[in-house]
N, C-alpha and C positions, 0 to 999 in steps of 0.2 A: 403463093401468098406474098405479097408485098409489090404486086405488079398493078399497071394500069388496067382498067377495065376495058379501054379500047384495045390493047392489045390481048385480051384475056379471051382464050376459046372455049373456056369450059361455061359453067350454068349461070344462073341468074346471079346479079350484083346485090351489093347491100352496102348502102352507104355509110361511110366513115367520114368523120370532121376534123379538118384539119384548118391552119389559119396560112393565108397567105402570105408567104414571103416576099413583100415588097417594102420599099422604103417606105411609103405611106399607104397605110391599110386601108383599103377601101370594100372591102367584103371579105367574109368570112368563105374559105374555100372549102370544098366537100369532095375529097377524091373517092374513087370506086374501089373497092377491093373485092376479088371474086371470092364466092360463096364455095369456097375449097372445102372438100370433104376432110376435114380436120377432125382429129379426136377429142371428146368431150374434155379430157383431162388436158389439151393444150389451149382450149377456149379460156380465156380470161376474163370470167363473169364474176358478179359479185351480188349479191341481194342487198338490197338498202331498204331503208324505209323513208319514203318520201311522203312527206304530210302524213304520218303513220301509217301510211299503206305500202306494203311489201312490193318492190320492183326490181325485176333481175335487169341490170346493165352489164354491158361488155365494156372491159377497161381499154381505153385506145390512148396509149401514150403520146400519139400524135394530135391528139384533138384538142383543141382549147376552147371548145364549146360542148355542154352537156346537151343533150337531144333525146326526146323523147317520140314516140309516133302519137297520132292522135286518139287511137285506141285506147292507150295507156293513161291519157290527159282525161279521157272522159271517165275511165275506173276510178282515177283519184277523186273525182267528185269534191273539189274544192270549194268550188263556189268562187274562185279569183278568176280576176279580170284578166285576160291576155292584154299586154301590151305590144306596140310595134317594136319588130325587132331594129336594134342601132344600125345593123349593117347587114346587107342582103347575104343569103347562104347560096354559094357557089359549087358547082361541080362540073367534072368534064362533061358531063351530058347536059349542061345548062344550070340556070338558076333554080334552086329547089323551093318549093312553095311552103314559107313558113307561115304558120299561124298566129305566130306572135310567143312571146315569152312572159315568163314570171318568175318572181323570188320564191323559192320553197325551201323549207326547213327539212334537212335533209340528215338522217339518223343512221350511224353504223357503229354497232359495238356499245351501246349507251353514251354516243358522244353524238353532239349535235352540231350540224354546218348550216350556214345559209349560203345558198349558190343560186345563180340564174339558170333556168332550164328553158331551152327553145324546143317548140313544138312544131313538128315535121308533118305536113300532109303526108299520108299514105298508111298501108297496113303492113307493109313488110319490111318498113326501116327497122332496124335494131336500136335500142336504148342505149345511148354511148355515154360512157363517162370520161369526162376530159382529164388530161395530164395534170391540170394543177388540182384538181379535186380529188385525184387519185393519189398526188403525193401528200396532200392534205390530210388524208385518212391513213397514209401510212401504207397504202394499198401497195405503191411502188417507192422506191428510192432510187437517189443517183448511186452509182458504185461506189464513188469515192466517200460520200456521207456514209454508207454502210459499212464500210470499212473503220471509218474514224470512229463510228457510233461503237459498232461492235469491240473494238480497242480500248474504248473508254469504260463500257459493261466489264469487261475481263479483268482489266487493271484496276478499275476504281472498285469503289464500295458499292455492295448489291445488299441492301438492307430490306430484302424481301423473303417472306417467310408467314407462316399461320399465327405462331404466337411469340411474344417477345413480353419484357419486361423493363419498365423506365426506371434508369438507375436514379432514383431519387427517393428523398424521405418518405415514406408511408403516408397516405393523407387519412384524416380523421373525419368521422360523420359526425358533426355536432348536432346535440338536440336542444331544442328550446327548453326553457326553464318549465318546470312543471308536467312536462311531458309523461303519459300515462303508457305503460308498456301495453302491448296486445300481443295476444298469441293464440295461434289455433293449435288443437290437441290431436285432430285426426287429418288424417292424408285425404285430398280429393281422390276419388277414384279413377283409376286408369284403366281401359279396357284392356283385356288380356292380349288382343294382338299387339298392343303399344308396349307392353310391360317391358319385353326384352330390348326393343329401341331406347326406352327411357333409362334402362339400367345401363345400357353400353353408353350411351351420352353422358350419364353421371361418371361413370368410370373414367371415360376420356377426359372429362373436366377435371376430376381429380388428380388423374396422372400428369395433366399439365401444370399443376400446381393452381387451378382457378378457383377450387372450392375444395373443402376437408370436410371431414366428417365432425359433428357435434353428439358427444356422448353425454355431457352434463345438463341440468336443468338450464333454461335461459328464459329471460323476461319477456323477449321479444320473438316471434316465431311467425312466419306468413307461410300461406299455401303455394305450393306448386302447380302450374297450368303448363303441361305438355302440350305442343302442337307439332304436328307434322310437317315438314319442309316439303313443299309442293313436287320440286323438280328430283330430288335425291331421295326421298321418302325416310330420310332420318327424324330423328327427334330434336326438337328445340325447346331447350329447357326457359321457360318463363315464370317468374316470380311476381307473384301481386302483392306487390309493396305500400298501396294504397294507405295503409293505417301507420306505417311508418313515415311516409311522405310528409304528413300532417304534422308529425313533430321535428322533422330535419329543419335546422337553421341554414338559409341559405347564405351562400359567400355573396358578396356586393361587388363583384368584379366589373369593372368599367369594360365594356367590348368596345373594338374601335370601330368608327362610323365607315359606311361605304364610302363616302366622300374622302374620309383619311386614307383608306387604302387606295380608291383607284387615282386619285392624286398624287401618288408614288409611280404610276404604271405610265407616264410621259416616257415619250420615245422606245418604249419596249415594242418588240417585232415577234420575239418568240417566247411561248410560255409552257409550263408545266405544272400539273396539278397532281398532288401527292395524297394518298388516302392510307391512313393507319388502320392497318388488319385488327378489327375487332377493338377500337381504339381503347374504350374505357376498360377492357381487361388487361389492359397494359400497363395501368395505374395501380401499384401495390396498395393494399388497405392497411391500415393500423391495427395491430392486435386487438386493441381495446374496441373496436369498432366492427371487427369480424362477427361477432355475435349478434348485433342488431339484424345483419342480414340473415339469420337462420331461417330456413326455410324446412317445411316437411315433406317427404315423400314416401311413398309405399315401401321404400327400402330403408328407410331410417330418415334422421336429421342431417342436414349439411349446412354449412355457411360459406360465404365467399372469402376469398383471400387477395381478391383483387375488386376494383370498383366495378358494382355491379349495373346492367342497365335497368333503368326504372329509378334510380335515385335522382331525385329533384336538382340535387347540388351537383351532380355529375358533369353538367356542360362546362359550367363555370369553373370546374376545377382542372377537366382536360384543356380548356383553352389557356387556365394558368400555367399549367405545366407544361405546354406546347411552346409558349411564349419564352418560360425560361428556358427551355431546352435549344430553341434557335435564335436566341438573344445574341444581338452583336453581327449577324449576317447581313451582309446587303443583298438586294433583290429577292427577298422572301416575304409573304406576307401571310398572316394566319388569322383566320377567322372559324373558333370551334374546330372541326374538324377538316376544314379546308386548307391546305398549304399551296399557297401560289408561288412558284418561281418565274421570274421574268429577266428578259434583257435584251438590250438594243440590238444585239449581233448573236448570231449563232454561237460565237466563240465565248463573248461574255455568257452568254444564258447558261452554256454547257460549263465554264467554270464555275458559276455561282452553284447550279445544280449538282457538281460533284462535291462541293464544299457541304452542301446541307445533305448530301445522302452519307456523307463521312461523319457529320455531326450527328445524324440520326442513328445511323450504325453504333458510334459508340456509347451514345445513351442507352442501346439496348433496345429501341423502339425496332418493329417490324412493319413494313409497309404492302398493302395487298396490289400485287402486281397488275390483277385483271382490271382495277378500278383507277391506277395512275395512268395519266396521260402526259406523255413526254413529247417534247418540242414541237408544240403545235402554234401554228400561226393565228388561230381564234379559239378562244375559250369562254365558256358561261362562268362567270362568278357573281355572287351576289345580285343576281337578276340583273346584271350588265353581259352584253357582248364585248368582249375585249379582244381586239385585233391592232395590228400596226396602226391604224388610223385613227385608233383613239377607243374611247369607251361610249357606247349608246346603251339606251334600255334594249332588253330581250325582247323580241316579238312577242314571246309567249305571255308576257304581261296582260297585253293588249288584245290578244288573239279572240278571247270570247266576245269583245266588243266588236272587232273588225270583222267576226262571222256572223253579227247578228244579221237575220233576214229581215226583209222589209215586213211590216205588218198586214194581215189580211183582212182585217176589220176595224171596226172602232173599238172594241173592248181591248184588242191588242195594241193599237196605238196609245189608248190611254195608259197601258202599263209602261211602255216606253217612254212615253213622255213624262211619266211619274218619276222614272229614272233620272231621265234629262232634267227635269226641274229640281231634284233632290243634288245634282252635281252641278246643275247651270249657274251657280252663283258667281263662279269664276269664268263663266263663257262669256265675251264681249259680243253686244248685240244679238243674244239668244233670240230676242223676240222676232227681229228682222230675218236672221238666218231660218228661223223654224216656222216661218208665218204659213208656209203652204200647208205644215202638218197640223198647225193648231186651226186652221179654216176648216179641215176635215171633220172636227169635233163640233162644229155648229151645226143643230139640227136641221137647220133648213137648206144644207148643202149634201149634196148626195156622195156617196163613197166612191170617189174616183182616184185612183193612183198613176199618176203620169210622171213626166219626166221632170217635172219641178218639185213634184215631192220626193223623187228618187234622189235628186241632188241635195234637196235639204236634209234628207236622212243620211246621205254620206258625208257630207259637210259637216254634221253632228258628230257622228262617229269619230271623224279627225279631232274635233277638239276635244271631244272626251279622252282622247288617246294621247294628247300632247298636253304641254305645259300652257297655262297655269292650273288646268285640272288636275292633271296627272303629274303627282308630287315624287321626289326621290325619297328613297327609305332613310329615315334617320333612326338610328338605335337608341338614342336619348329621348325619344318622343313616345308618348303613350299609344300603344298599339291595340287595334281590335281586328278580328275577322268576323264579318258577317255571312253565314252559310244560310243556305234554304234549299229545300227538297221539293220538287213538284210532281205528278205523277209519272212523270218521265225524264226528268234532267234534274242535275244540282247545278247550283251556281254561287259563288262565293266573290268578296271582295276584301282585300285588304286596306286598311285605313288606319291613317296618323293623326293626332290630334293637332292642330294649327292654330295656336290661340284658343277658340271657343268652337272652331269647325274642326269636323272630320272630313279629312282630303283623301282620295283612293290612291294606293300606290301600284297596285296590281288587280287584275280581274282574273277570273277563270271560270268554266263551265264546261260541261260534257253531259252527254246523255246517259241514262241508265241502262245497265246492259238488261236483256230480257228476263232474268231471273231476279236483278234487282227490282225490278217493277212490280214483283209480288210480295217485296218486303211490306211489313206492318209501316205505318204511319211513322213512329217513334222511330223504328230501325232505319228509315229512309232519312229522316231528320240526324239521327246518329251519324249515319254514313256521311252525311253532308258535310258535318263539322270536321269530322276525322280526315275526310279527304280533304279538306281544305286548309286544315293543319298541316298538312304531310306536302299538299301543292305548295305552299309558305313555308315549307321546314326553314328555308336557309334565313329567313327573317324571324321566325319564332324560338326555334331552339335555342335556348341558354336565358332568353327573357324571364326575368323575376315574376313577372305576373302581365297578363295580356286578356281582354275580353275577349269571350267567344258568345256572338249574339246570336240568337236564335229566335222565331216567332213559335217556337212549339215548347210551351211552358212545361210539361211533364220531362222534357231533357234536362232542364235546369239542375234539378237534385240528383240526377243520375250522374252527371258531369261532376257535380261538386262536393257529393257527400256520400251517395249510395255504395255500399258493399257490393263487389261483383257478383256475388251469389245472390243478390235481390234485382239483379236488371233481368232483362230478356236476353236469351241465349245469345242471339247476333251481336247485340250491343256489348257482351262481355267482353269478346273478342275485340271489337272495335275501340272499346275503352283500354283496352290493355296496350294498343298501339298509340294511345293518346298519353301514355304515361311519361312518355319522355319530354312534354309539354307542360307548363303550369297555366292552364287557361281558367279563367273565371267564368262561368256561363252565366249569362244576363238575360233575360226574358225581354224582348222588343216586339212590339205590337207587329203585325204583319204590314200594317199600312205605312210603317216608318222603315220597315226592311225592305227598300223598293229596289236597290241595286241588286243583292243577291237574289230577291224574288224573281225581277225579271230576266235575270240570267237564266235561272233555272227554267223557266218556261220557255225561254229562246235558246236551248242549250246548242253547242256546236254540232255540227251535222253528223258527226260520227263518235262514236265512243272513242275519246283520245287515249283515255288510260288503259294499261293494260288491265287484265281481270284477275290479277294476283290478290287483291284485297278480297274480291268477293270468293275467289276460291279458298283462300285461306280462313274464311269466315266460315264458310261451309263445311269445310274439312274440320273445323272446331266444334261445329255443331254436330256434325256427324260423330266425333270423338265421344262426346258428352253423352248423346242418345246410346251409342253404343256401349257406354259405362254403366247405365241404368242397369240392376239385375234384375232382368227380364229376357226370356230366350227370345229369339227371331221370329218364331211362331206367334208368340204372346204379343210381341210388337205388332206383327201383321193383325191380329185379331183386333188389338185395340184400333189401330187405324182403320178398320173397316169399320167397326162399331161407332168410332167417330164420325166417319162418312154418313152414316144413317141417324145419327142423333141431333134433331133439328136444334135443340138449345146449343150444343157446340157449334154447330154450323153457323148459328147466329153471331156467335162469340167470335168465331172466325172472321166472319164478314166485318165486323166492327173493329176486330184488331188491323185488317187489311186497309178499311177506309178510315179509321179514326173513330175515338169515341165522342158522343155528343158531350157538350160541356156542361149540361145541366141533367141530374139524375132522372127528373121526369121525362125527358127524351129518349130513355134507354127502355126496352122493352122489358116489363115486369118479370119475365122467367128467367133474364140474365143479369138482374140487377145485382145480384151476388157477388157476380165476376168485376164491377166495377170498381171495388175497393182495393182489387190486385192487377187494374187493367195494364199500368205501365210495367208490370212484370211478365205477360201473357206474350207468346211468340208462337207464330206456325211455322212447321218446317215439315215437308212431306208427308203431309196428310195428318200430323199429329199436332195438340195443341200443348204447348209446353209453358209451365209457369217456373221461371228461373232454371234450373236444373231438373225439375220434376215433371212427369206426364201429367195431364189432366185427364181424367179417366171419364168415359162416357158412362151414363146411368145403366145402360144394361150389363156392363162389366164391372159396375162397383161390388156387387155382393160376393162375386167371386176374389175378387181384390182382397176385401174385408178376409175371408176365410184364408187366402195365401197368407196374409200379414199376421193373422192370429193360429196358423196352424202348429206353431209350437207351444200353444197355451202359456205365452209369457205375459207379463203383466201390463196395466194400461200405459206405463209409462215407456216401456221397450217395445210396444207397439206403436206406440206415438213416433218414438225414434225411428224405427223402422219405415213407418209409411212416411216420414218427413224426408226421407233420404230419397225417395224414388217416385212418389206418386201425391195427387192432390186432387181436391173438389171441395165445393162449398160444403162446409157442414161434415168434414171428413172425422174432426175431433171427435165431435157429438155421437157420430154412428160407430166409430170405435169401441167408446164408452159402453155403449149399450151393448155392442158385441161381446165385449168382455164381461159386461155383468149378467148377460143372457146365457153366457157357457155355463153349461151344467156341469162339465168336466172340472172348469175352473173353481166354481161354486162349490164342489165337494172336495176338493183339494186343498182349498186355500185355508190358510191360518186361522184359527178362530181369534177374532178380533174383540176380546173381552174389555169393558169399560175399566177405566181405572178406579181401584175403590177410593172411597172420601177417605183422606187422611186428617186424623184428628191434630189440633194444635194446642200447645200448654196454655193453661188457663193464667193470665197475668194475676200479679198480686192485688191489683188496684184497677179502676175505671181509667180511661184515656191513657194507659201506659202503651197499647200498642194499639194501632188503627190501620185497615186495611182503605185501599184507594181504586176504583175504577170507575171506568167510563163506560155510557150506554146511551142507545138511542131508542127514543119511543114516539111513535106519531111525528117523526120528522123533528122532534126536540132534543137536544143534547143534554144529557146530565151527568151529574159527579156522584157517584156512591160513597158515603164514607162511614165505614162500619168499625163499632167497637170491638175488640176481642174479648173483653170482659163480661160486657153486658148485652152484647149483640144488638146494640142500639143502631139503627140506621138514622142517617143524616143524607137528604137526598136533595141536591142542590141543582138549580136550572142554570144551564151555561150558554151563553148567546154565540158562542163558539167552541172549538176544541182547542185553541192555541192556550202555550202554556201559560200567556199571560192570564187569562181568564181564569185557569186553574187555580194559578197562585192568588189571584185576587179572593176568590170564594173562600179558598183555605185560610187565608188571614182574618177575613171574618169569621170563621168557625173557630178557629185557634183564640180568639178575642173572646171568645163565650167559653170555651170550654178549657182552654190554656192549651200548651205546647205537649204533645207527646213525645214520650222516648225513642219511639220506632214508629216509622212509617211504612206497611207494606205495599207493593204495586209492581203489576207486571209490565 
């Protein structure tokens, strides 16, 4: 290994890339390394994500150029255009056939890089990772750098760990005036297989001084919602603090703008980003505020001793505490939980980083080592790519626009041009540039997509993704997120108000996974809104309020006011993820939600996002269904009966495709379901309302018998039913079942009528009178009775308001005098 192919007597060769060592470079030189039979452990290979597609690379420390073969390029399916190489690729065997090059987004260990990749003709060429990118990814380091860095790590501070606590005054959760306490008194059911895991997590949190037991009555108490972590199988404790958040008084802490931060990065060439481990849990909570966070579990009540996730005031509290901790240090910028350290040289950066780590260590904070990125030449920060050449917009912000595919018909063209017209008020000469596209809308013109139309389409995409249309994010301006879901994709745009106009800051879109396409429409719209907020997380977290625009009216109350128990099952888990933000959902007609609508119908060619959100949601759904008190065989029986029930199948179809706007458009046999349409969801062949199974007709009689099996009273039977099952008219059928139960009628206590109670006779008329209201033939009356003579005075009332009653009594008292005593219920 390491010799020239011309001198090699071994097997076939594989191309390796290197740069010719000449005074003036005229080509990239590719030497040949023989394909010696080396052990797999000796082969330097790494799996990277190129445009979100996994690609195996061989690390070549002698190569200055990244290359992939044409098979790999075709597998990427990026839709990107190859550009001619700036220099030819030479090898000992002659010049190689290079198909072109392109700029690609390359990811490794949750860090993203942008690098140029050359595509080489041939199928047996190894995918090679260049020396420069290998160093940038910390896959290889120079020996002297490794020695120095290891020494710094050994002798310096290492504030890395799982739990820490900031040495600061405990923070208080301030409540608004007139806040009304809210407490739940029963814990949500937890499936038996999860009980032990939930208990272990509660014990762990208690041992780490994050929570403590509560044994006395508290005015506030929230429900706990456990969720299984996908990769570890451990329980994650979530608390539904929706009611408390409505009463929390927010801090008005001014966050730095991105311009203020990026203006301080001039001349910086080396960067590090730091991440606090479970950041909020490192902020101590004042004892007076601990009881506000009380939550109930099957194992008793607990409250937080640290700042809990899900409190609306937590982000700005954390920002303030971090700025106070790092105040006075040069070369460090803080925005929420992002800490950026920068320096003009490696030496300056390392000195600053050491001071930051020492300050963090002395303050008691702990960092998440896996999420920290140290000594990088390029980083993403606040929607920008930062490197030694300066600050530029993150390509991901405009990727959704750049990957828009040309329309295939007039309808798709109208949709795209609708978005262009909405954003095009800042595009100079839009009418001229887009003329070939506008011509296709004329009825006299046949549909023809040629070079002129493609050129106009490409030019408009460039204009939409550059100034003056696309603007930089400004934390001081009003912010909005428009999100929409189609039957196969999600789309969103981040907007900010400039004067009276909303201008775009960033775009995003993605395809729905196969499983997500089967969601109900309200679940898709909820998914779009939550996904968009998480996609624009760095812009939204910590904002006092922002608009969340949707064209699905039923979603608005779910986001703004509904209790989690009253929303569809999948939406419950999605809305839990939304608790870290402070959106105000606003209904916007679809015809004005043109950008998000267009992006959702023209999503990026691949599902760019990991499926963790879908997996987490489905895990939560399965957990809730599993917690319903019914045996697996009973659940299977209900599922089979649901498949045969034509009424429920009609409802499931309406849930999936969306309900008509007007009741008269709904089939008569399922109109009873319309009043709860926004609470219904379908999962694995079951129709679910909130956390209850909708029972098919053939199973309802048996379910009624099970509910009343213990011959409990009507109230207890209703409570039992409301915890697990539902169908239209359930309450009335339960009442009939109880009333017709012979055993219950025989054993019930005799309900004798209360005997008449005589009243003492007054010693004179009109000393004591009685008053009562009654209604007859849709008219209201006031009855006045004298206890001495039993004389009745019946007075007609226009209404039953206290004003009308007083007026009638004044007239009566004027005639008969004022009584000593008035009796009324």
